C-alpha positions as CSV (number, residue, x, y, z in Angstrom):
1,M,114.0,114.9,71.0
2,N,113.6,116.6,74.4
3,I,111.4,116.0,77.3
4,F,110.6,118.2,80.2
5,Y,109.1,115.7,83.0
6,F,107.5,117.2,86.0
7,G,107.1,114.7,89.0
8,G,110.0,112.7,88.3
9,T,110.6,111.6,92.1
10,S,106.9,110.4,92.0
11,F,106.3,106.6,92.8
12,A,104.6,105.8,89.7
13,S,107.5,107.6,87.7
14,Q,110.5,105.7,89.2
15,H,110.9,103.3,86.0
16,L,109.5,105.3,83.6
17,V,112.0,108.2,84.1
18,Q,115.1,105.9,84.0
19,D,113.7,104.2,80.9
20,L,113.0,107.8,79.0
21,N,116.3,108.8,80.1
22,K,118.0,106.0,78.3
23,K,116.5,107.0,74.8
24,F,115.6,110.7,75.0
25,D,116.9,114.0,76.6
26,V,115.1,114.4,79.6
27,S,114.8,117.1,82.2
28,C,113.2,116.5,85.4
29,F,111.6,119.2,87.6
30,S,110.7,118.3,91.1
31,R,111.2,119.4,94.6
32,R,113.7,116.5,95.1
33,K,116.5,115.3,93.3
34,V,115.9,112.6,90.6
35,N,118.7,110.2,90.3
36,N,120.3,109.4,86.7
37,C,118.5,112.3,85.3
38,R,119.1,116.0,84.4
39,S,117.4,117.4,87.6
40,H,116.0,120.8,88.4
41,Y,114.4,122.1,91.6
42,I,111.0,123.7,91.2
43,N,107.8,124.1,93.3
44,L,104.9,124.7,91.0
45,E,102.6,125.8,93.8
46,K,104.5,128.9,94.0
47,N,105.2,131.6,91.5
48,M,108.1,130.6,88.9
49,T,111.1,132.3,88.8
50,K,112.0,134.4,85.8
51,S,114.9,132.1,84.9
52,F,112.9,128.9,85.0
53,I,110.1,130.6,82.6
54,A,113.1,131.5,80.4
55,R,114.5,128.1,80.6
56,L,111.4,126.6,79.6
57,N,110.3,128.9,76.8
58,N,113.9,128.8,75.2
59,S,114.2,125.1,75.4
60,K,111.1,124.5,73.6
61,P,110.6,120.7,74.9
62,D,108.9,118.5,72.1
63,Y,106.8,116.6,74.9
64,I,105.8,117.9,78.4
65,F,105.2,114.9,80.8
66,F,103.1,116.1,83.9
67,F,103.3,113.4,86.8
68,S,103.3,115.9,89.5
69,S,100.6,115.2,92.1
70,L,99.8,115.1,95.8
71,V,98.5,111.5,96.5
72,P,97.2,111.2,100.1
73,I,97.8,108.1,101.9
74,K,94.1,107.7,102.4
75,E,92.8,108.9,99.1
76,Q,89.0,108.3,99.9
77,K,89.0,110.6,102.9
78,S,90.9,113.3,100.9
79,T,89.8,116.7,100.7
80,W,89.6,119.4,97.7
81,K,91.3,121.8,100.1
82,E,94.1,119.3,101.0
83,C,94.9,118.5,97.0
84,K,94.0,121.6,95.1
85,Q,96.9,123.6,95.6
86,T,99.4,121.2,94.5
87,N,97.2,119.2,91.8
88,V,95.5,121.9,90.2
89,M,97.1,125.4,90.9
90,G,100.6,123.8,90.2
91,L,99.4,122.7,86.8
92,I,97.8,126.0,86.1
93,N,100.9,127.8,87.3
94,L,103.0,125.8,84.6
95,L,100.5,126.2,81.7
96,K,100.1,130.0,82.0
97,N,104.0,130.3,81.5
98,I,104.1,128.1,78.3
99,K,104.8,130.8,75.4
100,F,105.6,127.8,73.0
101,K,103.8,124.7,71.5
102,P,104.9,121.1,72.3
103,K,104.0,118.3,70.2
104,K,102.0,116.8,73.0
105,I,101.4,116.9,76.8
106,I,101.2,113.7,78.6
107,L,99.1,113.5,82.0
108,S,99.4,110.8,84.7
109,S,95.9,110.8,85.8
110,S,93.9,108.1,88.0
111,C,91.1,105.4,87.6
112,S,90.0,106.9,90.9
113,V,87.8,109.3,88.7
114,Y,85.6,106.4,88.0
115,G,84.4,106.2,91.8
116,S,84.7,103.3,93.9
117,E,82.3,100.6,92.8
118,N,83.8,97.0,92.5
119,K,84.0,96.5,88.8
120,K,86.2,97.1,85.9
121,Y,86.1,100.3,84.1
122,V,86.7,101.4,80.5
123,E,87.7,104.8,79.3
124,K,84.1,105.7,78.3
125,S,82.7,104.8,81.6
126,F,80.8,107.6,83.7
127,L,82.9,109.5,85.9
128,K,82.1,109.8,89.4
129,P,85.1,111.3,91.7
130,P,84.4,110.5,95.4
131,S,87.1,112.3,96.9
132,G,89.2,115.4,97.0
133,Y,92.0,113.7,95.2
134,S,90.0,112.2,92.5
135,L,88.4,115.4,91.7
136,T,91.6,117.1,91.5
137,K,92.7,114.4,88.9
138,F,89.4,114.9,87.1
139,S,90.2,118.6,87.0
140,Q,93.7,118.1,85.7
141,E,92.3,116.2,82.9
142,N,89.7,118.8,81.7
143,I,92.1,121.9,82.3
144,L,94.7,120.1,79.8
145,R,92.1,119.0,77.5
146,V,90.7,122.5,76.9
147,F,94.5,124.0,77.0
148,C,95.7,121.2,74.4
149,S,92.4,121.8,72.2
150,N,92.7,125.8,72.3
151,N,96.4,125.8,71.3
152,N,96.3,122.7,68.9
153,I,98.5,120.5,71.2
154,K,98.3,116.8,71.2
155,F,96.8,115.6,74.4
156,L,97.5,111.9,76.0
157,C,96.0,110.9,79.4
158,Y,97.0,107.7,81.3
159,R,94.7,106.8,84.1
160,L,96.7,104.7,86.5
161,G,95.3,102.1,88.6
162,Y,96.5,101.2,92.0
163,V,100.2,101.6,91.6
164,F,102.6,98.9,93.4
165,G,106.1,97.9,92.9
166,D,109.7,99.3,94.1
167,N,110.2,101.5,97.3
168,M,106.4,101.4,97.7
169,S,105.5,103.3,101.1
170,G,104.6,100.6,104.1
171,R,101.6,102.7,104.9
172,R,99.9,101.9,101.5
173,L,97.4,99.3,101.7
174,V,98.8,96.3,99.6
175,K,101.9,96.8,101.3
176,K,100.4,96.6,104.5
177,I,98.9,93.4,103.7
178,W,101.9,91.9,102.3
179,L,104.1,92.8,105.6
180,K,101.4,91.4,107.7
181,I,101.8,88.1,105.5
182,K,105.6,88.3,105.4
183,N,105.5,88.7,109.4
184,K,102.8,85.9,109.8
185,K,100.4,88.3,111.6
186,F,96.9,88.0,111.8
187,F,94.5,90.3,110.2
188,F,90.9,90.5,108.7
189,I,90.4,92.2,105.6
190,Y,87.2,94.4,104.8
191,N,85.7,94.8,101.5
192,K,87.4,92.0,99.7
193,G,85.5,92.4,96.5
194,K,87.0,96.0,96.1
195,N,88.7,96.1,92.8
196,L,92.3,97.4,93.2
197,N,92.8,98.2,89.2
198,L,96.6,97.0,90.1
199,I,99.5,98.4,87.8
200,H,103.1,97.6,88.6
201,T,105.6,100.8,88.1
202,K,107.6,98.4,85.6
203,D,104.4,98.1,83.5
204,I,104.0,101.9,83.5
205,G,107.6,102.5,82.2
206,K,107.4,100.0,79.5
207,I,103.9,100.7,78.4
208,V,104.3,104.5,78.3
209,I,107.6,104.6,76.7
210,S,106.3,102.3,73.8
211,T,103.1,104.4,73.1
212,F,103.4,107.8,74.2
213,K,104.5,109.2,70.7
214,K,101.6,107.8,68.9
215,A,98.9,107.4,71.5
216,E,96.3,110.3,71.8
217,G,93.6,110.6,74.1
218,I,92.7,108.5,77.3
219,F,93.9,105.2,78.3
220,N,93.3,103.1,81.6
221,L,96.6,101.5,82.7
222,T,95.8,98.7,84.8
223,T,95.7,94.7,84.6
224,P,93.3,93.5,82.0
225,Y,91.9,91.3,84.9
226,K,89.9,92.3,87.9
227,T,92.0,91.7,90.8
228,S,90.2,92.3,94.1
229,L,91.6,92.9,97.6
230,G,90.6,89.5,98.4
231,S,92.3,88.0,95.4
232,F,95.4,90.1,96.0
233,Y,95.7,88.4,99.5
234,S,95.6,85.2,97.8
235,L,98.4,86.2,95.3
236,A,100.5,87.1,98.1
237,S,99.9,84.6,100.4
238,T,99.7,81.1,97.9
239,N,101.4,79.4,95.5
240,I,101.9,81.9,92.8
241,E,102.4,79.7,89.8
242,S,98.7,78.2,90.3
243,N,97.1,81.3,90.5
244,K,94.5,82.4,88.1
245,F,95.0,86.0,88.3
246,F,98.2,86.0,86.8
247,Y,99.1,87.3,83.1
248,K,99.0,84.4,80.4
249,N,102.2,83.8,79.1
250,N,101.1,85.0,75.5
251,Y,99.4,88.0,76.9
252,S,99.7,91.1,74.7
253,P,98.3,94.4,75.7
254,A,96.0,94.6,73.2
255,L,93.1,95.1,76.0
256,L,94.9,98.1,76.9
257,F,95.9,99.6,73.6
258,N,94.2,98.1,70.4
259,C,96.5,100.3,68.2
260,F,99.6,98.8,69.5
261,K,100.2,94.9,68.7
262,K,103.8,94.5,69.8
263,I,104.3,95.6,73.2
264,K,105.5,93.3,75.9
265,I,104.9,94.1,79.4
266,F,105.9,93.0,82.8
267,K,104.0,89.5,83.6
268,F,101.7,89.8,86.7
269,N,103.3,86.9,88.5
270,D,106.7,88.3,88.1
271,A,105.5,91.6,89.5
272,I,104.1,90.0,92.8
273,N,107.3,88.0,93.1
274,E,109.4,91.2,92.8
275,F,107.0,92.8,95.3
276,K,107.2,89.9,97.5
277,N,111.1,90.2,97.6
278,G,111.0,93.7,98.6
279,N,111.0,95.5,95.4
């Protein structure tokens, strides 16, 4: 079984690409080299070369993963113009050159399509994209939904929450919080009730690799418990073992995937511990 993976150098992909490459024949396409994987350079925003189009259609991959996106540091202030070319036109450029029918296309979307209210969302919640970035993710979902329906291709969409974990940029909010705690610097947290919808990069890898062949439709990938900005601060700065926001020891991801009963995911306290240790 072969997989074409677009966006292998994205922050959310780092463990997933490694996990997939251990079990399947994976080719990664991105603007930078993907370590430990067959890697090819491509810029989806530009017209594709004839050689790439030929390789794409001759290889006829069983699955296409599309994790390629521009994710602005300040998502809430992002504009449609800033994100459209990469997130929307890049996807369209790929789809218009596909002359075969893969078994399934898997998209990495975002829980930001639900809006910015401080609550947990379910997959059927009303969508209210509040920014240019979230609007482009909403567009990606709809473009692929129509494309797959018209071509009788299975479609799977994972809406990721706030992704944290290894190699996280120091400009991201939760990393900023941890660095200030680590360096014992005073700071004030605004909007403590904001729901982060956290998901660790290791969770993404373990859940996706265990479900992508069978799952269809849209699934949210976040911790099953509401984790506000204020509670994340508590997690990062207090006694971890006693915190009520951890995954239970017997937790199974039934809250995420009712149809998958035996998936074991990365425990939230372990994720926080790794994050605190610089991973």
